[in-house]
C-alpha positions in Angstrom: 18.2 -5.0 38.3 20.2 -7.9 39.9 17.3 -10.3 39.7 16.3 -9.3 36.2 17.3 -12.0 33.7 17.5 -9.4 30.9 20.4 -7.9 32.9 22.4 -11.1 32.5 22.4 -12.1 28.9 25.1 -13.7 26.8 25.6 -15.5 23.5 28.1 -18.4 24.1 30.0 -19.4 21.0 32.6 -22.3 21.1 34.6 -23.4 18.1 36.6 -26.6 18.2 39.3 -28.0 16.0 42.1 -26.3 14.3 40.7 -22.8 14.9 39.6 -23.1 18.5 37.6 -20.0 19.8 35.5 -19.2 22.8 33.3 -16.1 23.4 30.7 -15.5 26.2 30.3 -11.9 27.1 27.5 -11.0 29.5 25.6 -7.8 28.8 23.2 -5.7 30.8 19.6 -5.0 30.0 20.3 -1.8 28.0 22.2 -3.9 25.4 19.2 -6.4 25.0 16.3 -6.0 22.7 13.7 -8.7 21.9 10.3 -9.4 20.4 8.5 -12.6 19.4 10.8 -13.2 16.4 14.2 -11.7 17.3 16.6 -11.5 20.3 19.5 -9.1 20.2 22.4 -9.2 22.7 24.7 -6.4 21.9 26.0 -6.7 18.3 24.8 -10.3 18.0 21.3 -11.6 17.5 19.1 -14.6 16.9 16.0 -14.4 14.7 13.4 -16.7 13.0 12.9 -15.8 9.3 9.9 -18.0 8.9 11.7 -21.3 8.2 15.2 -21.0 9.8 16.9 -19.8 12.9 19.5 -17.2 11.9 22.2 -16.5 14.4 24.4 -13.4 13.6 27.6 -13.5 15.7 29.8 -10.5 16.3 31.8 -11.1 19.5 35.2 -10.9 21.0 37.0 -14.0 22.2 38.5 -14.9 25.6 41.3 -15.1 26.7 42.9 -13.7 23.5 40.7 -11.0 22.1 40.2 -12.4 18.6 37.3 -11.1 16.6 34.5 -13.8 16.2 32.2 -12.8 13.4 29.9 -15.0 11.3 26.4 -16.4 10.6 24.8 -19.7 11.6 21.6 -20.9 9.9 19.7 -23.7 11.5 17.0 -25.4 9.6 14.7 -27.6 11.8 13.6 -31.0 10.6 10.7 -31.5 12.9 9.9 -29.2 15.9 8.8 -30.7 19.2 6.8 -28.9 21.8 6.6 -31.3 24.8 8.7 -30.1 27.7 10.1 -32.4 30.4 9.8 -31.3 34.1 13.2 -31.7 35.7 12.2 -31.1 39.3 9.1 -31.6 41.5 8.3 -27.9 42.2 7.4 -27.1 38.5 10.4 -24.7 38.3 12.8 -26.2 35.8 12.1 -27.6 32.4 13.9 -29.0 29.4 12.7 -29.3 25.8 14.1 -30.8 22.6 13.1 -28.1 20.1 14.7 -29.5 16.9 16.7 -32.6 17.7 17.1 -33.5 14.0 18.1 -30.3 12.2 20.5 -29.1 9.5 23.0 -26.3 9.9 25.1 -24.0 7.7 28.0 -22.1 9.2 29.8 -19.2 7.6 32.4 -17.4 9.5 34.3 -14.3 8.3 36.6 -14.3 11.4 38.0 -16.9 11.5 37.6 -18.0 7.9 35.4 -21.1 8.3 32.6 -22.7 6.2 30.8 -26.0 6.8 27.3 -27.6 6.9 25.9 -30.7 8.4 23.5 -32.2 11.0 22.5 -30.1 14.0 20.6 -30.2 17.3 18.6 -27.6 19.2 17.2 -27.8 22.7 16.5 -25.5 25.6 16.2 -25.2 29.4 14.2 -22.7 31.3 13.1 -22.1 34.8 11.9 -19.8 37.5 14.9 -19.8 39.8 18.7 -20.2 39.4 19.9 -23.8 38.5 21.9 -24.1 41.7 18.7 -23.8 43.8 17.1 -26.7 42.1 20.0 -29.1 41.4 23.2 -30.4 42.8 24.5 -31.8 39.5 23.5 -33.4 36.2 24.8 -35.2 33.2 23.4 -35.1 29.7 24.3 -36.6 26.4 23.1 -36.5 22.8 23.9 -39.2 20.2 22.9 -39.7 16.6 22.0 -43.4 15.8 20.2 -45.2 13.1 17.1 -45.2 15.2 17.1 -41.5 15.7 18.5 -38.8 17.9 19.0 -40.1 21.4 19.1 -37.9 24.6 19.8 -39.1 28.1 19.4 -36.8 31.1 20.4 -37.7 34.7 19.9 -35.1 37.4 20.5 -35.0 41.2 18.0 -32.5 42.7 18.8 -30.2 45.6 16.4 -32.2 47.8 18.6 -35.3 47.3 16.3 -37.1 44.9 17.4 -38.4 41.5 15.7 -38.2 38.1 16.8 -39.7 34.9 15.1 -40.3 31.5 16.0 -41.2 27.9 14.3 -40.2 24.7 14.6 -41.1 21.1 13.4 -38.5 18.5 12.6 -39.5 14.9 10.1 -38.3 12.3 8.1 -36.3 14.8 7.8 -39.1 17.3 9.3 -39.2 20.8 10.0 -42.7 22.1 10.9 -43.2 25.8 14.0 -45.4 26.2 15.5 -47.3 29.1 18.5 -45.4 30.6 21.5 -47.8 30.3 24.0 -48.3 33.2 26.4 -45.5 34.3 30.1 -45.7 33.6 32.7 -43.3 34.9 35.3 -41.9 32.6 38.6 -40.7 33.9 38.4 -37.2 35.2 40.3 -34.2 33.7 42.5 -31.5 35.2 39.9 -30.2 37.5 38.8 -33.7 38.7 35.2 -33.3 37.6 33.4 -36.6 37.5 32.3 -37.7 34.0 29.5 -40.3 34.1 28.3 -41.7 30.8 25.2 -43.9 30.5 26.0 -46.6 27.9 25.2 -50.3 27.3 29.0 -51.0 27.1 32.1 -49.3 28.5 32.3 -45.8 26.8 35.5 -44.3 25.4 36.6 -40.7 25.7 37.4 -39.3 22.2 38.3 -35.8 23.3 37.6 -33.2 26.0 36.1 -30.1 24.6 35.7 -28.1 27.8 37.3 -28.9 31.2 36.4 -26.4 33.9 36.1 -26.5 37.8 32.3 -27.1 37.5 31.6 -28.2 33.9 32.9 -30.6 31.3 31.9 -31.1 27.7 33.1 -34.3 26.0 33.1 -36.2 22.7 32.7 -39.9 23.6 32.2 -43.2 21.9 29.4 -45.3 23.4 26.8 -48.0 22.8 23.0 -47.5 22.5 20.5 -50.1 21.2 23.5 -52.4 20.5 25.0 -49.8 18.2 28.4 -48.2 18.5 27.9 -44.5 18.1 29.5 -41.1 19.0 27.9 -38.7 21.5 28.3 -35.2 22.9 28.2 -35.3 26.7 28.2 -32.8 29.5 28.7 -33.0 33.3 27.6 -30.0 35.5 28.3 -29.6 39.2 26.2 -26.8 40.8 27.8 -27.4 44.2 31.1 -26.5 42.6 29.6 -23.6 40.7 28.5 -21.8 43.8 32.0 -22.2 45.4 33.2 -18.6 46.1 36.6 -19.3 44.5 34.8 -20.5 41.3 32.6 -17.4 41.3 35.7 -15.3 41.5 37.1 -17.1 38.4 34.0 -16.7 36.3 34.7 -13.1 34.9 37.9 -14.4 33.4 35.8 -16.8 31.2 32.7 -14.7 31.0 33.5 -10.9 31.1 30.6 -8.4 31.6 29.8 -5.3 29.6 27.3 -3.0 31.3 
């Protein structure tokens, strides 16, 4: 069962702001049920009801075991079905599913309610990420011209691949990837490289781990000052034995 992806499933929920919460419990195959419209992972689930993606969340937080219970309803604006090949062996893909969506969030625990703009994409592949890549950065920004995405990957064979896309009204427009700028690193000294037409500014660090950072940044695209959500991922760091020993403290497993 070790190589069966259904034996390694988790719903990752991260809340930021005044009521910061994190949950990512890995569960084995006997806790997973799925069909073409619904995916259940333990007490949580994701399902299409015909128009919306409904995410029912019933998890336990880490490191403090707060209950995390609520519902997220994502309403796509326009769905896109053109995947991007990330490596040369046809083993890793990325796709913007609904880059311009709306979301309604209703949590019972903690008591939170809000609605606004949303974004939905996905990655998939035929092998672990660390076999295909050394590292990557990604960002998503909302501008007057559409939803902008910039990807920059360093493959395991040493080659590099970067692309930029702008999504609006069902159209995908390729964009030139702007120059790279390095932001100051965080506690774990992870490099944070942002592609921006002008020097970017770090607004806040959302996640800072030995192999991954998630950031809220201010940057410039198409001459427009905008805010973006950015991630840096180091797969070389991820496979480090010390990091692997630390993972269960952030991602416990229930078999």
